[in-house]
LUMDRENVO-934792 format. One record per residue (C-alpha): residue number from 1; x, y, z; residue in one letter. Coordinates in steps of 0.05 Angstrom, whole numbers, padded with zeros to 5 digits. Example, Ala and Ser with C-alpha at 12.3 -4.5 7.8 and 13.67 -1.06 7.14 Angstrom:
2
SITE; drenvo; xx; yy; zz; zanu
SITE; 1; 00246; -00090; 00156; A
SITE; 2; 00273; -00021; 00143; S
% end
This chain:
599
SITE; drenvo; xx; yy; zz; zanu
SITE; 1; 00308; -00654; 00030; M
SITE; 2; 00247; -00680; 00060; N
SITE; 3; 00218; -00606; 00079; I
SITE; 4; 00158; -00631; 00121; E
SITE; 5; 00214; -00667; 00170; Y
SITE; 6; 00260; -00603; 00168; E
SITE; 7; 00201; -00567; 00178; F
SITE; 8; 00171; -00602; 00244; E
SITE; 9; 00245; -00591; 00272; K
SITE; 10; 00236; -00520; 00257; L
SITE; 11; 00173; -00500; 00288; L
SITE; 12; 00199; -00529; 00361; K
SITE; 13; 00258; -00463; 00358; R
SITE; 14; 00216; -00409; 00334; V
SITE; 15; 00171; -00354; 00359; E
SITE; 16; 00102; -00365; 00336; K
SITE; 17; 00102; -00424; 00296; P
SITE; 18; 00038; -00409; 00278; A
SITE; 19; 00066; -00368; 00231; R
SITE; 20; 00090; -00418; 00191; Y
SITE; 21; 00043; -00476; 00189; T
SITE; 22; -00020; -00455; 00151; G
SITE; 23; -00082; -00498; 00160; G
SITE; 24; -00126; -00445; 00172; E
SITE; 25; -00198; -00448; 00178; V
SITE; 26; -00214; -00430; 00094; N
SITE; 27; -00147; -00441; 00072; E
SITE; 28; -00158; -00471; 00006; V
SITE; 29; -00137; -00551; -00006; Q
SITE; 30; -00112; -00572; -00082; K
SITE; 31; -00086; -00632; -00106; D
SITE; 32; -00025; -00594; -00138; P
SITE; 33; -00022; -00652; -00181; G
SITE; 34; -00085; -00631; -00211; N
SITE; 35; -00061; -00568; -00224; C
SITE; 36; -00018; -00535; -00292; S
SITE; 37; -00014; -00474; -00256; L
SITE; 38; 00022; -00463; -00189; R
SITE; 39; 00020; -00384; -00162; F
SITE; 40; 00061; -00358; -00101; G
SITE; 41; 00027; -00294; -00072; F
SITE; 42; 00078; -00268; -00035; A
SITE; 43; 00080; -00215; 00018; F
SITE; 44; 00139; -00185; 00037; P
SITE; 45; 00128; -00183; 00106; D
SITE; 46; 00116; -00227; 00169; M
SITE; 47; 00049; -00275; 00165; Y
SITE; 48; 00014; -00227; 00217; E
SITE; 49; 00024; -00163; 00174; I
SITE; 50; -00001; -00201; 00107; G
SITE; 51; -00057; -00233; 00129; M
SITE; 52; -00082; -00161; 00141; S
SITE; 53; -00081; -00141; 00074; Y
SITE; 54; -00145; -00159; 00037; L
SITE; 55; -00117; -00150; -00034; G
SITE; 56; -00087; -00213; -00006; L
SITE; 57; -00156; -00251; 00004; Q
SITE; 58; -00184; -00220; -00067; V
SITE; 59; -00131; -00251; -00108; L
SITE; 60; -00125; -00315; -00068; Y
SITE; 61; -00196; -00318; -00078; S
SITE; 62; -00198; -00294; -00152; V
SITE; 63; -00150; -00346; -00159; L
SITE; 64; -00160; -00404; -00138; N
SITE; 65; -00234; -00406; -00165; E
SITE; 66; -00189; -00416; -00233; R
SITE; 67; -00191; -00491; -00256; D
SITE; 68; -00126; -00513; -00258; G
SITE; 69; -00099; -00462; -00220; T
SITE; 70; -00074; -00469; -00142; Y
SITE; 71; -00055; -00398; -00108; C
SITE; 72; -00005; -00413; -00048; E
SITE; 73; 00017; -00357; 00005; R
SITE; 74; 00092; -00336; 00015; V
SITE; 75; 00117; -00283; 00072; F
SITE; 76; 00175; -00267; 00095; A
SITE; 77; 00207; -00310; 00152; P
SITE; 78; 00227; -00274; 00219; A
SITE; 79; 00290; -00273; 00245; P
SITE; 80; 00293; -00325; 00280; D
SITE; 81; 00264; -00370; 00222; M
SITE; 82; 00309; -00348; 00174; E
SITE; 83; 00372; -00357; 00210; S
SITE; 84; 00345; -00434; 00220; L
SITE; 85; 00335; -00444; 00148; M
SITE; 86; 00397; -00412; 00121; R
SITE; 87; 00431; -00456; 00180; E
SITE; 88; 00396; -00524; 00156; R
SITE; 89; 00395; -00506; 00093; G
SITE; 90; 00316; -00502; 00082; V
SITE; 91; 00293; -00457; 00021; P
SITE; 92; 00231; -00419; 00035; L
SITE; 93; 00165; -00457; 00027; F
SITE; 94; 00094; -00439; 00014; T
SITE; 95; 00040; -00448; 00070; L
SITE; 96; -00010; -00484; 00038; E
SITE; 97; 00038; -00553; 00015; T
SITE; 98; 00100; -00531; 00041; K
SITE; 99; 00129; -00530; -00031; T
SITE; 100; 00195; -00497; -00044; P
SITE; 101; 00179; -00432; -00072; V
SITE; 102; 00225; -00446; -00135; R
SITE; 103; 00183; -00506; -00161; E
SITE; 104; 00118; -00448; -00168; L
SITE; 105; 00102; -00434; -00240; D
SITE; 106; 00093; -00356; -00220; I
SITE; 107; 00116; -00321; -00158; L
SITE; 108; 00068; -00247; -00152; G
SITE; 109; 00100; -00204; -00099; F
SITE; 110; 00051; -00147; -00077; T
SITE; 111; 00090; -00084; -00064; L
SITE; 112; 00054; -00034; -00012; Q
SITE; 113; 00119; 00006; 00018; Y
SITE; 114; 00185; 00022; -00010; E
SITE; 115; 00217; -00011; 00054; L
SITE; 116; 00197; -00075; 00040; S
SITE; 117; 00240; -00085; -00024; Y
SITE; 118; 00299; -00113; 00016; T
SITE; 119; 00254; -00164; 00046; N
SITE; 120; 00235; -00178; -00029; V
SITE; 121; 00302; -00189; -00045; L
SITE; 122; 00316; -00235; 00019; N
SITE; 123; 00258; -00277; 00003; M
SITE; 124; 00286; -00294; -00064; L
SITE; 125; 00353; -00310; -00042; S
SITE; 126; 00317; -00360; 00004; L
SITE; 127; 00272; -00392; -00049; A
SITE; 128; 00339; -00415; -00081; G
SITE; 129; 00318; -00360; -00143; I
SITE; 130; 00372; -00312; -00167; P
SITE; 131; 00353; -00244; -00150; V
SITE; 132; 00360; -00207; -00219; F
SITE; 133; 00313; -00222; -00273; A
SITE; 134; 00364; -00228; -00324; K
SITE; 135; 00402; -00300; -00284; D
SITE; 136; 00337; -00336; -00277; R
SITE; 137; 00344; -00390; -00328; G
SITE; 138; 00284; -00429; -00368; E
SITE; 139; 00272; -00471; -00308; G
SITE; 140; 00261; -00418; -00253; M
SITE; 141; 00185; -00381; -00244; P
SITE; 142; 00172; -00314; -00276; F
SITE; 143; 00170; -00259; -00214; V
SITE; 144; 00117; -00211; -00218; V
SITE; 145; 00099; -00141; -00184; G
SITE; 146; 00043; -00109; -00172; G
SITE; 147; 00011; -00061; -00117; G
SITE; 148; 00013; 00016; -00109; P
SITE; 149; 00101; 00017; -00114; C
SITE; 150; 00088; -00016; -00180; A
SITE; 151; 00073; 00050; -00206; F
SITE; 152; 00146; 00069; -00206; N
SITE; 153; 00167; 00003; -00215; P
SITE; 154; 00252; 00027; -00241; E
SITE; 155; 00278; 00021; -00178; P
SITE; 156; 00265; -00056; -00175; V
SITE; 157; 00266; -00064; -00251; A
SITE; 158; 00318; -00107; -00251; G
SITE; 159; 00289; -00154; -00204; I
SITE; 160; 00222; -00165; -00230; F
SITE; 161; 00208; -00205; -00302; D
SITE; 162; 00139; -00167; -00306; A
SITE; 163; 00092; -00120; -00262; F
SITE; 164; 00021; -00112; -00263; L
SITE; 165; 00001; -00038; -00262; I
SITE; 166; -00080; -00026; -00234; G
SITE; 167; -00124; -00072; -00207; D
SITE; 168; -00110; -00140; -00202; G
SITE; 169; -00171; -00175; -00211; E
SITE; 170; -00177; -00182; -00282; E
SITE; 171; -00102; -00171; -00305; A
SITE; 172; -00080; -00239; -00259; V
SITE; 173; -00135; -00281; -00288; V
SITE; 174; -00106; -00259; -00366; K
SITE; 175; -00033; -00257; -00347; L
SITE; 176; -00050; -00340; -00322; C
SITE; 177; -00089; -00356; -00388; G
SITE; 178; -00029; -00327; -00426; L
SITE; 179; 00015; -00367; -00383; Y
SITE; 180; -00023; -00428; -00394; E
SITE; 181; -00017; -00416; -00467; S
SITE; 182; 00056; -00405; -00466; W
SITE; 183; 00066; -00467; -00421; K
SITE; 184; 00035; -00514; -00479; A
SITE; 185; 00077; -00481; -00533; S
SITE; 186; 00140; -00501; -00510; G
SITE; 187; 00167; -00444; -00524; E
SITE; 188; 00225; -00400; -00488; G
SITE; 189; 00211; -00350; -00434; K
SITE; 190; 00222; -00293; -00479; A
SITE; 191; 00170; -00309; -00521; S
SITE; 192; 00113; -00302; -00455; F
SITE; 193; 00139; -00239; -00439; L
SITE; 194; 00129; -00219; -00508; E
SITE; 195; 00058; -00240; -00506; A
SITE; 196; 00053; -00214; -00438; A
SITE; 197; 00073; -00144; -00454; C
SITE; 198; 00008; -00137; -00507; R
SITE; 199; -00029; -00138; -00450; T
SITE; 200; -00062; -00077; -00417; E
SITE; 201; -00029; -00062; -00352; G
SITE; 202; 00029; -00107; -00361; V
SITE; 203; 00101; -00077; -00351; Y
SITE; 204; 00165; -00126; -00375; V
SITE; 205; 00226; -00076; -00353; P
SITE; 206; 00273; -00116; -00393; S
SITE; 207; 00238; -00087; -00459; F
SITE; 208; 00250; -00010; -00437; Y
SITE; 209; 00328; 00019; -00427; E
SITE; 210; 00334; 00094; -00399; P
SITE; 211; 00384; 00143; -00431; C
SITE; 212; 00421; 00191; -00376; Y
SITE; 213; 00444; 00259; -00391; L
SITE; 214; 00511; 00280; -00365; E
SITE; 215; 00471; 00322; -00318; T
SITE; 216; 00454; 00261; -00286; G
SITE; 217; 00378; 00260; -00313; E
SITE; 218; 00334; 00217; -00356; I
SITE; 219; 00336; 00244; -00421; G
SITE; 220; 00284; 00194; -00447; G
SITE; 221; 00272; 00110; -00456; V
SITE; 222; 00291; 00072; -00512; K
SITE; 223; 00244; 00007; -00529; K
SITE; 224; 00281; -00055; -00542; L
SITE; 225; 00220; -00097; -00564; F
SITE; 226; 00182; -00062; -00620; D
SITE; 227; 00113; -00103; -00592; G
SITE; 228; 00116; -00065; -00521; A
SITE; 229; 00079; -00007; -00511; A
SITE; 230; 00104; 00064; -00516; D
SITE; 231; 00070; 00072; -00445; R
SITE; 232; 00036; 00020; -00403; V
SITE; 233; -00031; 00041; -00381; K
SITE; 234; -00056; 00020; -00314; K
SITE; 235; -00113; -00043; -00307; S
SITE; 236; -00177; -00014; -00285; V
SITE; 237; -00236; -00057; -00260; L
SITE; 238; -00292; -00005; -00289; W
SITE; 239; -00344; -00046; -00255; D
SITE; 240; -00332; -00063; -00176; L
SITE; 241; -00395; -00096; -00173; N
SITE; 242; -00377; -00146; -00235; S
SITE; 243; -00332; -00177; -00173; T
SITE; 244; -00354; -00212; -00117; V
SITE; 245; -00311; -00199; -00054; P
SITE; 246; -00271; -00249; -00018; P
SITE; 247; -00323; -00281; 00036; E
SITE; 248; -00294; -00344; 00057; K
SITE; 249; -00232; -00305; 00074; C
SITE; 250; -00173; -00339; 00110; I
SITE; 251; -00185; -00340; 00187; V
SITE; 252; -00109; -00336; 00227; P
SITE; 253; -00090; -00378; 00274; L
SITE; 254; -00055; -00323; 00314; I
SITE; 255; -00068; -00255; 00328; E
SITE; 256; -00057; -00208; 00264; T
SITE; 257; -00055; -00131; 00269; V
SITE; 258; -00120; -00130; 00236; H
SITE; 259; -00165; -00190; 00259; D
SITE; 260; -00229; -00168; 00238; R
SITE; 261; -00280; -00181; 00173; A
SITE; 262; -00268; -00122; 00113; V
SITE; 263; -00312; -00099; 00056; V
SITE; 264; -00283; -00058; 00008; E
SITE; 265; -00337; -00002; -00002; T
SITE; 266; -00309; 00032; -00063; F
SITE; 267; -00245; 00045; -00093; R
SITE; 268; -00218; 00108; -00118; G
SITE; 269; -00222; 00184; -00088; C
SITE; 270; -00251; 00248; -00112; T
SITE; 271; -00223; 00292; -00068; R
SITE; 272; -00158; 00309; -00104; G
SITE; 273; -00106; 00314; -00043; C
SITE; 274; -00047; 00333; -00070; R
SITE; 275; 00009; 00302; -00036; F
SITE; 276; -00031; 00229; -00041; C
SITE; 277; -00005; 00177; -00092; Q
SITE; 278; -00076; 00133; -00076; A
SITE; 279; -00123; 00188; -00085; G
SITE; 280; -00088; 00193; -00168; M
SITE; 281; -00065; 00121; -00184; I
SITE; 282; -00137; 00091; -00166; Y
SITE; 283; -00182; 00138; -00193; R
SITE; 284; -00236; 00144; -00214; P
SITE; 285; -00284; 00122; -00156; V
SITE; 286; -00320; 00059; -00169; R
SITE; 287; -00378; 00047; -00115; E
SITE; 288; -00402; -00024; -00090; R
SITE; 289; -00482; -00030; -00076; S
SITE; 290; -00499; -00018; -00009; S
SITE; 291; -00535; -00091; -00021; D
SITE; 292; -00470; -00130; -00039; S
SITE; 293; -00432; -00087; 00019; I
SITE; 294; -00479; -00121; 00066; I
SITE; 295; -00493; -00190; 00028; G
SITE; 296; -00422; -00191; 00033; S
SITE; 297; -00406; -00166; 00102; A
SITE; 298; -00461; -00228; 00123; E
SITE; 299; -00435; -00282; 00089; R
SITE; 300; -00357; -00265; 00114; Q
SITE; 301; -00375; -00256; 00182; L
SITE; 302; -00413; -00323; 00176; K
SITE; 303; -00358; -00352; 00142; A
SITE; 304; -00299; -00323; 00192; T
SITE; 305; -00327; -00319; 00259; G
SITE; 306; -00296; -00252; 00270; H
SITE; 307; -00326; -00203; 00319; E
SITE; 308; -00306; -00137; 00283; E
SITE; 309; -00328; -00116; 00224; L
SITE; 310; -00291; -00061; 00185; S
SITE; 311; -00304; -00017; 00123; L
SITE; 312; -00250; -00008; 00077; L
SITE; 313; -00235; 00051; 00019; S
SITE; 314; -00195; 00128; 00020; L
SITE; 315; -00254; 00155; 00050; S
SITE; 316; -00307; 00114; 00082; T
SITE; 317; -00358; 00173; 00096; S
SITE; 318; -00359; 00188; 00016; D
SITE; 319; -00405; 00129; -00004; H
SITE; 320; -00460; 00165; -00035; S
SITE; 321; -00504; 00120; 00018; E
SITE; 322; -00459; 00127; 00078; F
SITE; 323; -00518; 00145; 00130; E
SITE; 324; -00569; 00089; 00103; P
SITE; 325; -00505; 00035; 00095; L
SITE; 326; -00473; 00055; 00155; A
SITE; 327; -00551; 00041; 00193; T
SITE; 328; -00560; -00023; 00166; R
SITE; 329; -00497; -00051; 00180; L
SITE; 330; -00501; -00027; 00256; M
SITE; 331; -00565; -00059; 00264; A
SITE; 332; -00535; -00118; 00235; M
SITE; 333; -00474; -00118; 00280; C
SITE; 334; -00514; -00101; 00343; K
SITE; 335; -00562; -00165; 00325; E
SITE; 336; -00496; -00213; 00319; N
SITE; 337; -00456; -00178; 00374; N
SITE; 338; -00408; -00154; 00329; V
SITE; 339; -00375; -00080; 00332; S
SITE; 340; -00367; -00046; 00272; L
SITE; 341; -00307; 00001; 00250; S
SITE; 342; -00314; 00056; 00212; L
SITE; 343; -00234; 00075; 00184; P
SITE; 344; -00214; 00140; 00139; S
SITE; 345; -00269; 00181; 00156; L
SITE; 346; -00268; 00259; 00125; R
SITE; 347; -00287; 00316; 00176; L
SITE; 348; -00336; 00349; 00129; D
SITE; 349; -00374; 00290; 00102; S
SITE; 350; -00379; 00249; 00167; F
SITE; 351; -00452; 00227; 00184; S
SITE; 352; -00461; 00242; 00257; F
SITE; 353; -00536; 00207; 00246; K
SITE; 354; -00489; 00144; 00237; A
SITE; 355; -00438; 00160; 00287; L
SITE; 356; -00493; 00170; 00331; G
SITE; 357; -00533; 00100; 00317; E
SITE; 358; -00457; 00060; 00322; I
SITE; 359; -00441; 00103; 00382; G
SITE; 360; -00493; 00073; 00423; G
SITE; 361; -00454; 00000; 00417; Y
SITE; 362; -00389; -00021; 00435; K
SITE; 363; -00349; 00040; 00408; K
SITE; 364; -00276; 00038; 00383; S
SITE; 365; -00241; 00100; 00371; G
SITE; 366; -00250; 00153; 00315; L
SITE; 367; -00195; 00167; 00264; T
SITE; 368; -00195; 00237; 00235; F
SITE; 369; -00134; 00259; 00181; A
SITE; 370; -00127; 00350; 00176; P
SITE; 371; -00059; 00333; 00150; E
SITE; 372; -00042; 00410; 00168; A
SITE; 373; -00051; 00454; 00223; G
SITE; 374; -00071; 00517; 00190; T
SITE; 375; -00116; 00533; 00132; Q
SITE; 376; -00072; 00571; 00085; R
SITE; 377; -00035; 00496; 00080; L
SITE; 378; -00094; 00456; 00077; R
SITE; 379; -00116; 00486; 00013; D
SITE; 380; -00046; 00484; -00020; V
SITE; 381; -00047; 00410; -00013; I
SITE; 382; -00127; 00413; -00022; N
SITE; 383; -00156; 00376; 00037; K
SITE; 384; -00219; 00421; 00028; N
SITE; 385; -00233; 00425; 00106; I
SITE; 386; -00246; 00478; 00149; T
SITE; 387; -00232; 00498; 00220; E
SITE; 388; -00298; 00494; 00235; E
SITE; 389; -00308; 00430; 00223; S
SITE; 390; -00253; 00402; 00248; I
SITE; 391; -00271; 00429; 00316; F
SITE; 392; -00345; 00413; 00307; G
SITE; 393; -00340; 00338; 00281; S
SITE; 394; -00302; 00327; 00341; V
SITE; 395; -00343; 00360; 00397; S
SITE; 396; -00407; 00327; 00369; Q
SITE; 397; -00365; 00255; 00369; A
SITE; 398; -00351; 00273; 00443; A
SITE; 399; -00414; 00287; 00463; E
SITE; 400; -00437; 00227; 00431; L
SITE; 401; -00394; 00200; 00487; G
SITE; 402; -00331; 00181; 00442; W
SITE; 403; -00267; 00181; 00479; G
SITE; 404; -00218; 00161; 00436; T
SITE; 405; -00193; 00215; 00381; V
SITE; 406; -00128; 00202; 00338; K
SITE; 407; -00117; 00261; 00289; L
SITE; 408; -00068; 00249; 00233; Y
SITE; 409; -00024; 00299; 00202; F
SITE; 410; 00040; 00313; 00157; M
SITE; 411; 00105; 00358; 00164; V
SITE; 412; 00150; 00375; 00112; G
SITE; 413; 00093; 00391; 00066; L
SITE; 414; 00108; 00450; 00007; P
SITE; 415; 00110; 00520; 00031; T
SITE; 416; 00099; 00498; 00098; E
SITE; 417; 00125; 00543; 00155; T
SITE; 418; 00126; 00532; 00240; Y
SITE; 419; 00063; 00582; 00236; E
SITE; 420; 00023; 00520; 00208; D
SITE; 421; 00061; 00472; 00268; L
SITE; 422; 00043; 00522; 00311; D
SITE; 423; -00033; 00511; 00278; G
SITE; 424; -00035; 00433; 00300; I
SITE; 425; -00011; 00446; 00372; A
SITE; 426; -00071; 00502; 00375; E
SITE; 427; -00123; 00452; 00342; I
SITE; 428; -00104; 00401; 00401; A
SITE; 429; -00114; 00447; 00456; R
SITE; 430; -00174; 00475; 00422; R
SITE; 431; -00212; 00406; 00424; I
SITE; 432; -00182; 00387; 00497; M
SITE; 433; -00213; 00453; 00518; E
SITE; 434; -00281; 00440; 00486; A
SITE; 435; -00284; 00367; 00514; C
SITE; 436; -00245; 00385; 00578; R
SITE; 437; -00310; 00365; 00616; K
SITE; 438; -00307; 00294; 00583; G
SITE; 439; -00253; 00238; 00590; R
SITE; 440; -00237; 00261; 00520; M
SITE; 441; -00157; 00211; 00497; K
SITE; 442; -00127; 00260; 00441; L
SITE; 443; -00069; 00225; 00398; T
SITE; 444; -00032; 00273; 00346; V
SITE; 445; 00003; 00225; 00301; S
SITE; 446; 00047; 00256; 00263; V
SITE; 447; 00080; 00233; 00196; S
SITE; 448; 00129; 00263; 00143; N
SITE; 449; 00120; 00286; 00065; F
SITE; 450; 00143; 00240; 00023; V
SITE; 451; 00141; 00267; -00056; P
SITE; 452; 00106; 00209; -00092; K
SITE; 453; 00101; 00190; -00169; A
SITE; 454; 00044; 00206; -00199; H
SITE; 455; 00016; 00258; -00158; T
SITE; 456; 00020; 00338; -00156; P
SITE; 457; 00075; 00329; -00115; F
SITE; 458; 00115; 00295; -00146; Q
SITE; 459; 00162; 00347; -00170; W
SITE; 460; 00173; 00381; -00097; E
SITE; 461; 00232; 00366; -00057; A
SITE; 462; 00230; 00334; 00016; Q
SITE; 463; 00261; 00363; 00078; D
SITE; 464; 00318; 00339; 00094; A
SITE; 465; 00325; 00296; 00156; Y
SITE; 466; 00356; 00356; 00202; E
SITE; 467; 00290; 00396; 00185; D
SITE; 468; 00252; 00337; 00212; F
SITE; 469; 00277; 00329; 00269; V
SITE; 470; 00272; 00407; 00292; S
SITE; 471; 00203; 00410; 00265; K
SITE; 472; 00188; 00343; 00318; H
SITE; 473; 00220; 00373; 00366; D
SITE; 474; 00185; 00437; 00359; Y
SITE; 475; 00117; 00403; 00364; L
SITE; 476; 00140; 00353; 00423; K
SITE; 477; 00152; 00416; 00459; E
SITE; 478; 00088; 00444; 00434; K
SITE; 479; 00045; 00390; 00446; L
SITE; 480; 00060; 00381; 00526; K
SITE; 481; -00017; 00391; 00539; I
SITE; 482; -00055; 00341; 00592; K
SITE; 483; -00096; 00291; 00554; G
SITE; 484; -00056; 00294; 00490; V
SITE; 485; -00005; 00245; 00460; S
SITE; 486; 00042; 00253; 00409; F
SITE; 487; 00076; 00213; 00365; S
SITE; 488; 00111; 00212; 00296; Y
SITE; 489; 00148; 00171; 00246; H
SITE; 490; 00221; 00162; 00232; D
SITE; 491; 00261; 00211; 00190; S
SITE; 492; 00302; 00169; 00171; C
SITE; 493; 00260; 00120; 00146; M
SITE; 494; 00221; 00175; 00109; S
SITE; 495; 00279; 00198; 00069; V
SITE; 496; 00305; 00124; 00045; V
SITE; 497; 00224; 00125; 00032; E
SITE; 498; 00232; 00181; -00014; A
SITE; 499; 00302; 00152; -00048; A
SITE; 500; 00274; 00088; -00068; L
SITE; 501; 00201; 00117; -00084; A
SITE; 502; 00232; 00172; -00139; R
SITE; 503; 00288; 00121; -00155; G
SITE; 504; 00304; 00098; -00230; D
SITE; 505; 00347; 00038; -00243; R
SITE; 506; 00415; 00070; -00213; R
SITE; 507; 00373; 00058; -00148; V
SITE; 508; 00382; -00013; -00147; T
SITE; 509; 00455; -00027; -00131; A
SITE; 510; 00441; 00012; -00069; A
SITE; 511; 00389; -00027; -00054; L
SITE; 512; 00420; -00101; -00067; V
SITE; 513; 00477; -00065; -00027; N
SITE; 514; 00435; -00051; 00029; A
SITE; 515; 00407; -00124; 00031; W
SITE; 516; 00476; -00152; 00037; E
SITE; 517; 00487; -00114; 00093; K
SITE; 518; 00434; -00139; 00129; G
SITE; 519; 00374; -00091; 00118; C
SITE; 520; 00314; -00139; 00130; R
SITE; 521; 00249; -00113; 00155; F
SITE; 522; 00264; -00044; 00132; D
SITE; 523; 00183; -00019; 00151; A
SITE; 524; 00198; -00036; 00229; W
SITE; 525; 00235; 00017; 00270; S
SITE; 526; 00264; -00040; 00311; E
SITE; 527; 00294; -00070; 00239; H
SITE; 528; 00312; -00006; 00206; F
SITE; 529; 00394; 00007; 00206; N
SITE; 530; 00406; 00088; 00168; Y
SITE; 531; 00474; 00080; 00177; S
SITE; 532; 00466; 00023; 00137; L
SITE; 533; 00439; 00050; 00088; W
SITE; 534; 00484; 00107; 00081; K
SITE; 535; 00539; 00063; 00066; E
SITE; 536; 00504; 00022; 00014; A
SITE; 537; 00480; 00078; -00023; F
SITE; 538; 00557; 00115; -00020; E
SITE; 539; 00584; 00051; -00036; E
SITE; 540; 00542; 00052; -00107; A
SITE; 541; 00553; 00124; -00114; G
SITE; 542; 00486; 00149; -00116; V
SITE; 543; 00469; 00203; -00073; S
SITE; 544; 00412; 00189; -00034; M
SITE; 545; 00397; 00265; -00027; G
SITE; 546; 00392; 00268; -00108; Y
SITE; 547; 00324; 00221; -00109; Y
SITE; 548; 00304; 00248; -00048; A
SITE; 549; 00308; 00326; -00038; S
SITE; 550; 00323; 00351; -00104; R
SITE; 551; 00263; 00391; -00135; K
SITE; 552; 00246; 00370; -00206; R
SITE; 553; 00221; 00412; -00268; K
SITE; 554; 00162; 00400; -00301; Y
SITE; 555; 00199; 00383; -00370; D
SITE; 556; 00242; 00330; -00336; E
SITE; 557; 00235; 00262; -00357; A
SITE; 558; 00212; 00218; -00294; L
SITE; 559; 00232; 00151; -00276; P
SITE; 560; 00158; 00131; -00274; W
SITE; 561; 00138; 00163; -00348; D
SITE; 562; 00133; 00096; -00373; V
SITE; 563; 00072; 00082; -00336; I
SITE; 564; 00013; 00112; -00352; D
SITE; 565; -00032; 00120; -00290; C
SITE; 566; -00091; 00146; -00332; L
SITE; 567; -00093; 00214; -00294; V
SITE; 568; -00058; 00270; -00340; S
SITE; 569; 00008; 00304; -00328; K
SITE; 570; -00013; 00364; -00360; E
SITE; 571; -00077; 00365; -00300; Y
SITE; 572; -00024; 00341; -00248; L
SITE; 573; 00028; 00410; -00267; I
SITE; 574; -00035; 00454; -00260; T
SITE; 575; -00048; 00424; -00196; E
SITE; 576; 00019; 00443; -00172; N
SITE; 577; 00013; 00509; -00203; E
SITE; 578; -00047; 00523; -00167; K
SITE; 579; -00025; 00485; -00091; S
SITE; 580; 00032; 00559; -00101; K
SITE; 581; -00025; 00606; -00092; S
SITE; 582; -00063; 00560; -00041; A
SITE; 583; -00131; 00556; -00092; E
SITE; 584; -00168; 00496; -00080; T
SITE; 585; -00196; 00439; -00132; T
SITE; 586; -00265; 00425; -00119; E
SITE; 587; -00285; 00349; -00103; D
SITE; 588; -00292; 00311; -00173; C
SITE; 589; -00368; 00293; -00146; R
SITE; 590; -00390; 00354; -00154; Q
SITE; 591; -00366; 00363; -00231; G
SITE; 592; -00307; 00326; -00280; C
SITE; 593; -00248; 00364; -00266; R
SITE; 594; -00215; 00341; -00334; Q
SITE; 595; -00154; 00297; -00297; C
SITE; 596; -00162; 00253; -00358; G
SITE; 597; -00188; 00189; -00332; I
SITE; 598; -00254; 00194; -00358; N
SITE; 599; -00231; 00204; -00431; T
% end
């Protein structure tokens, strides 16, 4: 088949054809014939979502800097394009060269969200690659997964040949080196996986077999290859300044979710919120120097022409030099007529000097995350901020001229009561009352608690669907306040997310059922179909509630125990126990809390 010819015909019949053309500014072009390793970076969602992900730009740059390696991009086609591709027999292809994905050497999926799993299956199917790793022969590419969801890889263990756990910059380069050596050896695929599993941060699921007790719980894991690690330690890029951030980032041809230049200021978090997976799995904190951040920002803006610059981290204002850094960046942005965005701000450490500086030029909305409505519940989750800091910060922001503020909260947290929900409404009411002279627009956004692996709350039960609905309805009435808008996350999606997030290999059958029933783009509310997911779990004989809403015991073997995020289970148990009495743990920057990461 002449893919280029068929591709041109398809473009005339789909929405947003630029999703599939490639050819953007700063796209890397190489001669595939001169490359010994063809790598496909696969993002299991549409182009405009994937192109907003900084990790894509980072690994795309890292891999294409390697001699002999060509990294190309692969995205999930929209439903209209998928339908035409299946109708015309056009396989999934790369953006850069329109090469069929099944002709690549390694296909690497980034797993950012559990509800993208059906898209992974669909992309493999469109590529003509068997869904299960055991069915892929010697001529098929290795399918590798990475990202935060890889810290519990078990629900998709049978789909992937291997997983990269942790930071990818160095690990993916090592994996490519192993592949080239293996390819030159002429040996079978098994020998590559045997070599790969000896590399820190690489998990090969086919070398492990879980054992189940009569109660349904996991009784342990049997190793099938002696060379595999008992527990797979995550890969850590210890010195962030040792790598150069991507500067010639690809500039999309169409509007994307985040159409701006992005510079990562630091990785990790010291706050220790007990619900937050990112705060645990990305430890320890590693900062980029201010000079490195400024230089990268300048060069990226010059290479891309973006009109907005955003700083990326889990808590932007926690950078040790945040105030002078923000001041220098604002001066640079003002000189170049570029706006500065500061997401992920912490109320108690927010620099009002920096806020005043950026407030005078191209203001954008401010986002804060109190997470809970009362001090008691904030202490339970270890969100070490007070009501005084919440009201004081928002009031000062309003005085400096910021008129749009979004507050993020979570419902369904352990020990939550309706008094805690009343607290959310009370915070909103007091903010609007304090800012009544201005034109403050306040958005209260509520997500649902989903227990995640490697957190102090990994043992906790999730609220039932009906409980979430009742709490949303309650808040909807309470937040009928002038100037306040209210939004909340779909409860059905949260239940499925929890089942996948804490699932084991038995969940795979339900996942495949859901995909076969037509589930696609489950992260999109307009595509998500809860009834199909319920049917999929029921037909697989798997209880969604068993994984989502069942409280775990401390001595119970967990599906993700084979993965070592370097934070000890003893520390997580201690934090869970402290939450029961609303006892807080201080920020790690004030002294080591013995989580295990520094040993």
